[in-house]
C-alpha positions in Angstrom: 4.4 -17.3 17.8 8.1 -17.3 16.9 10.2 -14.6 16.2 13.0 -15.4 13.5 16.2 -15.4 14.9 18.3 -15.6 12.2 18.3 -11.8 11.2 18.5 -9.3 14.2 17.5 -5.3 13.8 21.0 -4.3 14.0 22.0 -6.9 11.0 18.8 -5.0 9.1 19.4 -1.8 9.6 23.5 -2.0 8.8 21.9 -3.2 5.2 19.5 -0.5 4.6 21.1 2.4 6.4 23.8 2.7 3.6 20.9 2.8 0.7 18.8 5.2 2.6 20.3 8.6 0.5 19.2 6.7 -2.4 15.9 5.8 -1.4 15.0 9.5 -0.3 15.7 10.8 -3.4 13.6 8.3 -4.8 15.9 6.9 -7.2 14.6 4.3 -9.6 17.4 2.0 -10.9 15.9 0.2 -13.3 14.0 -3.1 -14.2 15.4 -6.4 -15.9 12.9 -7.4 -18.3 11.5 -11.0 -18.2 12.4 -13.9 -20.8 8.8 -15.1 -20.9 8.8 -18.7 -20.4 5.7 -19.0 -22.4 5.9 -19.7 -26.1 3.3 -17.2 -27.6 5.3 -13.9 -25.9 2.9 -13.5 -23.2 3.7 -13.3 -19.8 3.1 -16.3 -16.9 1.2 -15.2 -14.1 0.2 -16.9 -11.2 -2.3 -14.8 -9.0 -2.5 -15.0 -5.4 -5.9 -14.3 -4.3 -8.8 -14.5 -6.6 -11.7 -13.0 -5.0 -13.2 -9.4 -4.1 -10.4 -7.1 -5.3 -8.4 -9.6 -6.2 -10.6 -11.1 -8.7 -10.7 -7.2 -10.3 -6.7 -7.5 -10.3 -7.1 -11.2 -12.1 -9.3 -9.4 -14.5 -6.5 -6.8 -15.5 -3.8 -9.5 -16.6 -6.4 -11.7 -17.7 -4.8 -10.8 -21.3 -1.6 -12.8 -20.4 -0.9 -16.2 -19.4 -2.6 -17.2 -16.2 -1.3 -20.9 -15.1 -1.9 -20.4 -11.7 -4.3 -19.4 -9.2 -3.8 -19.5 -5.1 -6.6 -19.5 -2.6 -7.2 -20.4 1.0 -11.1 -20.4 0.2 -11.7 -23.4 -2.2 -15.1 -22.1 -3.2 -13.3 -18.9 -4.5 -10.9 -20.9 -6.3 -13.1 -22.7 -8.0 -15.2 -19.9 -9.2 -12.0 -18.4 -10.5 -10.6 -22.0 -12.2 -14.1 -21.8 -14.2 -12.7 -19.2 -16.3 -9.0 -20.2 -16.4 -9.2 -24.0 -16.7 -5.8 -24.7 -17.4 -4.6 -22.9 -14.3 -3.0 -25.1 -11.6 -4.7 -24.8 -8.4 -2.9 -24.2 -5.3 -4.2 -23.7 -1.2 -0.7 -22.0 0.0 1.5 -19.8 -2.0 4.7 -20.7 -0.3 3.9 -24.1 -2.1 2.9 -22.5 -5.6 5.9 -20.4 -5.3 8.2 -23.4 -5.1 6.2 -26.1 -7.5 6.4 -23.2 -10.2 9.5 -22.2 -10.0 11.1 -21.6 -13.4 7.5 -21.8 -14.8 6.4 -18.1 -14.1 7.2 -14.9 -14.9 5.4 -12.8 -12.5 2.5 -12.9 -9.6 -0.4 -10.6 -8.6 -0.9 -10.6 -5.0 -4.4 -9.7 -3.9 -4.9 -10.9 -0.1 -5.4 -9.6 3.2 -2.9 -7.1 4.1 -0.9 -9.3 6.5 0.0 -11.8 3.5 1.2 -9.1 1.4 4.8 -9.0 2.4 5.2 -12.7 3.1 4.0 -13.1 -0.7 5.7 -10.3 -1.6 9.5 -11.2 -0.6 8.9 -14.5 -1.5 7.9 -13.8 -5.1 10.8 -11.2 -5.3 13.6 -13.7 -4.1 12.5 -16.0 -6.7 13.1 -13.1 -9.5 9.4 -12.9 -10.3 7.7 -9.5 -11.0 5.3 -8.4 -8.7 1.7 -6.4 -8.5 0.6 -6.3 -4.9 -2.7 -4.8 -3.4 -2.4 -1.6 -1.2 -0.9 -1.1 1.6 2.3 -2.9 0.2 2.9 -4.4 3.5 1.3 -4.8 6.9 4.5 -3.1 9.1 6.4 -0.1 8.0 9.7 -2.3 8.2 8.5 -4.5 6.0 8.0 -1.9 3.6 11.5 -1.3 3.5 12.8 -4.3 3.2 10.5 -5.1 0.1 11.7 -2.0 -1.8 15.1 -2.7 -1.1 14.5 -6.5 -2.2 13.1 -5.3 -5.5 16.0 -2.7 -6.2 18.4 -5.5 -5.9 16.7 -8.0 -7.9 15.8 -5.6 -10.4 12.2 -6.6 -11.4 9.0 -4.7 -12.3 6.7 -3.9 -9.4 3.5 -2.0 -9.4 1.2 -1.1 -6.2 -2.2 -1.6 -6.3 -3.4 2.4 -6.0 -5.1 2.0 -9.4 -6.2 5.5 -9.1 -2.9 7.0 -9.7 -3.7 5.9 -13.6 -6.6 8.1 -13.9 -6.6 11.2 -15.8 -7.8 13.4 -13.0 -5.1 12.5 -10.5 -2.5 13.8 -13.8 -4.4 16.9 -14.3 -4.1 17.8 -10.9 -0.7 17.4 -10.5 -0.2 19.3 -13.3 -1.8 21.9 -11.8 0.3 22.1 -8.8 3.4 22.0 -10.6 2.2 24.6 -12.5 2.8 27.0 -9.4 -0.7 28.7 -9.8 -1.4 27.7 -6.0 2.1 29.4 -4.8 4.6 27.6 -1.8 2.1 24.7 -1.0 3.0 24.0 2.7 -0.5 22.7 3.7 -2.5 19.5 2.8 -5.9 17.6 4.4 -6.7 14.4 3.3 -9.7 12.8 4.8 -11.8 9.4 3.9 -15.3 9.0 5.4 -14.8 5.2 5.7 -14.6 3.4 9.6 -12.9 0.0 9.4 -13.1 0.1 13.6 -13.4 -3.3 15.1 -14.9 -3.8 18.5 -13.7 -6.4 21.3 -12.6 -10.1 20.0 -15.7 -12.7 19.4 -16.7 -14.7 22.4 -18.2 -17.2 20.1 -16.4 -19.3 17.9 -17.0 -22.0 15.6 -15.2 -24.7 13.2 -14.1 -22.9 9.9 -16.4 -23.8 6.8 -14.8 -26.9 4.9 -14.1 -24.5 2.1 -11.7 -22.4 4.3 -8.3 -23.4 5.3 -8.4 -21.3 8.5 -4.7 -22.0 9.2 -3.2 -20.9 5.8 -5.7 -17.7 5.8 -4.1 -17.1 9.2 -0.7 -17.2 7.8 1.8 -14.9 10.0 -0.4 -14.3 12.6 -1.2 -15.7 16.0 -3.3 -18.5 16.0 -6.8 -17.7 17.1 -10.6 -19.3 16.7 -12.2 -18.9 13.4 -15.7 -16.7 13.9 -18.3 -16.8 11.5 -18.6 -13.3 9.8 -16.0 -11.4 12.1 -12.5 -12.1 9.8 -12.9 -14.0 6.5 -14.0 -12.6 3.9 -14.4 -8.7 4.4 -14.3 -7.8 8.0 -10.4 -8.4 8.7 -9.4 -5.0 8.1 -10.9 -4.1 11.5 -8.2 -6.0 13.5 -4.4 -5.2 14.4 -3.2 -8.9 13.5 -4.8 -8.9 9.4 -5.2 -4.9 8.8 -4.7 -1.4 9.4 -7.9 0.2 9.9 -9.3 2.7 7.4 -5.9 4.4 7.1 -4.3 1.1 6.0 -7.5 0.5 3.6 -7.5 3.8 1.9 -4.7 6.3 2.5 -2.6 4.8 0.1 -4.9 5.9 -2.6 -5.5 9.5 -1.2 -2.3 10.2 0.1 -0.7 9.1 -3.1 -1.8 12.3 -4.8 0.3 14.8 -2.5 3.1 12.2 -2.4 3.2 12.6 -6.1 2.3 16.6 -6.7 4.5 17.7 -3.8 7.4 15.2 -4.0 7.1 14.0 -0.6 8.7 11.0 0.7 9.6 10.3 4.4 8.0 12.5 7.4 10.2 14.0 10.2 7.1 13.6 12.4 3.7 11.8 13.1 1.4 12.1 15.8 -1.6 10.7 16.1 -5.1 10.8 17.9 -8.2 9.0 18.0 -10.4 6.9 20.4 -8.4 4.8 23.8 -6.2 2.3 21.9 -7.5 -0.9 21.7 -5.3 -4.0 21.8 -7.0 -5.5 19.2 -9.2 -3.6 17.0 -8.4 -0.7 14.6 -10.0 2.4 15.7 -13.4 4.0 14.5 -11.9 7.5 13.4 -8.4 8.9 13.7 -6.0 12.1 12.8 -2.6 11.8 12.1 -0.6 14.7 11.3 2.8 14.5 9.7 5.5 17.1 8.9 7.6 16.3 5.7 10.6 18.3 5.0 11.6 20.7 2.2 12.2 18.5 -1.0 14.6 21.0 -2.9 13.1 24.3 -3.4 9.6 22.8 -2.3 8.8 24.4 1.9 8.1 22.1 4.2 4.6 20.2 4.4 2.1 20.0 7.1 -0.3 17.0 5.7 -3.1 15.7 8.1 -5.1 13.0 7.5 -8.7 11.9 8.8 -10.9 9.3 8.8 -14.1 7.8 9.9 -15.8 9.6 12.6 -13.1 12.4 12.7 -13.7 13.8 8.8 -14.1 17.4 9.1 -17.3 19.3 7.5 -14.7 22.5 6.4 -11.3 22.4 5.0 -9.9 25.6 4.4 -12.8 27.7 5.0 -14.8 25.3 2.4 -17.5 23.1 3.0 -16.2 19.6 1.9 -17.6 16.4 1.1 -16.6 13.1 2.4 -13.3 12.0 1.0 -10.9 14.4 -0.8 -7.6 16.2 -0.7 -7.3 20.1 -0.2 -4.1 21.7 -1.3 -3.7 24.6 1.1 -1.0 26.9 -1.0 0.2 30.7 -0.5 -2.1 31.7 -3.8 -5.3 29.4 -3.3 -6.4 26.0 -2.5 -6.9 23.1 -4.8 -9.5 20.6 -3.8 -9.3 17.1 -5.0 -10.9 14.3 -5.6 -10.7 10.5 -7.8 -12.7 12.4 -10.7 -12.3 16.4 -10.2 -11.0 19.2 -9.0 -11.6 22.7 -7.6 -9.5 25.9 -7.3 -10.4 28.2 -4.6 -10.9 30.9 -4.6 -13.7 30.6 -6.6 -13.6 34.6 -8.0 -10.1 34.5 -8.1 -10.1 31.2 -10.6 -13.5 32.2 -12.1 -11.1 32.2 -15.4 -8.5 29.6 -14.9 -7.1 27.6 -18.0 -5.6 24.4 -17.2 -1.9 24.0 -17.8 -0.6 22.1 -20.9 -0.8 18.3 -20.5 2.4 17.4 -19.5 1.9 14.0 -18.1 1.2 11.3 -20.5 -2.2 9.3 -20.1 -1.7 5.8 -18.9 -2.4 2.9 -20.6 -3.6 1.7 -17.8 -2.6 0.3 -14.2 -2.1 -3.3 -15.0 -1.5 -2.4 -18.6 1.7 -0.3 -17.2 3.4 -3.1 -14.9 2.8 -5.8 -17.5 4.6 -3.3 -20.2 7.7 -2.8 -17.4 7.7 -6.7 -17.0 8.7 -7.1 -20.7 10.3 -4.4 -21.7 12.0 -3.1 -18.5 9.9 0.4 -18.6 9.5 2.3 -15.3 5.8 2.1 -13.6 4.8 4.7 -12.0 4.0 3.2 -8.4 7.0 1.0 -8.3 7.7 -0.1 -4.8 10.4 2.5 -4.4 7.9 5.1 -4.3 5.3 3.1 -3.0 7.2 2.0 -0.2 8.1 5.3 1.0 4.1 5.9 0.7 3.1 2.6 2.7 6.0 3.5 5.6 4.5 6.9 6.0 0.7 6.0 6.0 1.5 3.1 8.1 3.8 5.2 10.5 0.4 6.8 11.6 -0.9 4.0 13.3 2.1 3.2 14.7 2.2 6.7 16.4 -1.9 6.3 17.6 -0.8 2.5 19.2 2.3 3.9 20.8 0.3 6.9 22.2 2.8 9.6 21.4 4.2 11.9 18.9 7.4 10.3 17.0 10.3 12.0 16.1 11.0 10.0 13.0 14.2 9.0 11.4 13.5 7.3 8.2 17.3 6.0 7.3 17.0 3.8 10.5 13.1 3.4 10.8 13.4 4.7 14.2 11.2 7.1 16.4 14.1 8.7 18.5 11.8 9.9 20.7 9.7 7.0 21.7 11.3 3.3 21.6 8.1 1.9 22.5 7.1 3.0 19.0 9.7 0.1 18.0 6.8 -3.4 18.7 4.5 -1.6 16.1 7.3 -0.6 13.2 8.2 -4.4 12.9 6.2 -7.3 14.1 6.6 -11.3 15.2 5.8 -14.2 12.4 4.9 -17.7 13.3 7.4 -20.0 12.4 7.0 -20.5 8.2 6.1 -17.2 7.4 9.4 -15.1 8.1 9.6 -11.7 6.1 13.2 -10.3 7.9 
């Protein structure tokens, strides 16, 4: 394992602190449209990752020209190639980005979390538009670097929070913005899912011939392959590859209060759960965030719960296994992906939703494709979703550091907890560096 010695933390902070005010304000600086390299006006897209969640992303852009496919699993690659027989095939996205330079306009990234940043930063630095699955990155620092670089390069970006394009989230945001709930100073977000790990496997095997294990590991330290413990789905349980349930689901559910309440960076973060395991994510976690005033909007205390720590009641109401509860001075509102309810029921029995003010989405992938072509904005660009990802991942930083964090977002520093630094960033194997 080797840390990149060419870019120090001090140098990184010099480059980011100057732009912190603009980042905190959520300023979107625009996109340079792609001069399509294809003859038919469609984008030439490379898809990094082709199976499972990535397969849905490939399907979301299949109306464009899929000219390259990348996967470390040759079985997955062969399956995707059957649908796109003219696409060039690669196991290593670094090789693809070099070989396809000047031939592609954009990339879609649907890999394991620990590959998001290495793939994304290399694509952005080549001036390519990027759609990347959530969470945007594996570390807090990576999210800031990528948001800054995307802004600098003027590329169209979108985080894979597909629910953001749904009608229900739009209606919920309109209700919050209408003021019917009064001042909202409290939000609860929970997901009854548990990507907990366990001890490292003691029995290991040679990887199957279809899997390039070294490429699958990428930036992570070397470790032996163990059947059924990492690839294809269990990697979310391990710190080296994923971020547990918080990393898997919070960008979907916390997206709603971030959007509705114009949240950006917390000033405080405190997590609690089981004893910290050096390798495995927890079976359940509670994270408490404090967000400051935003203009006329009051400060917000946001609490996240997952796994075996989710509540049965929130704001006095029995709740299902996943959702969001806004608690305001004039009432509360529960919301999930497809519905909402206002409380107390008697008070809102005759509630009439405000007139629609947020246009319906043309589709999450379609929105990004349009942005690539004409420079129009996306709703989950890396400026917005980078801050969302930073906040999400900060919960695991607090948990692993075993301490509440007083957070200075401008400097990416827990001012009261220097031991958190090791979890804000990470080391990379040579050849996979991000910073």
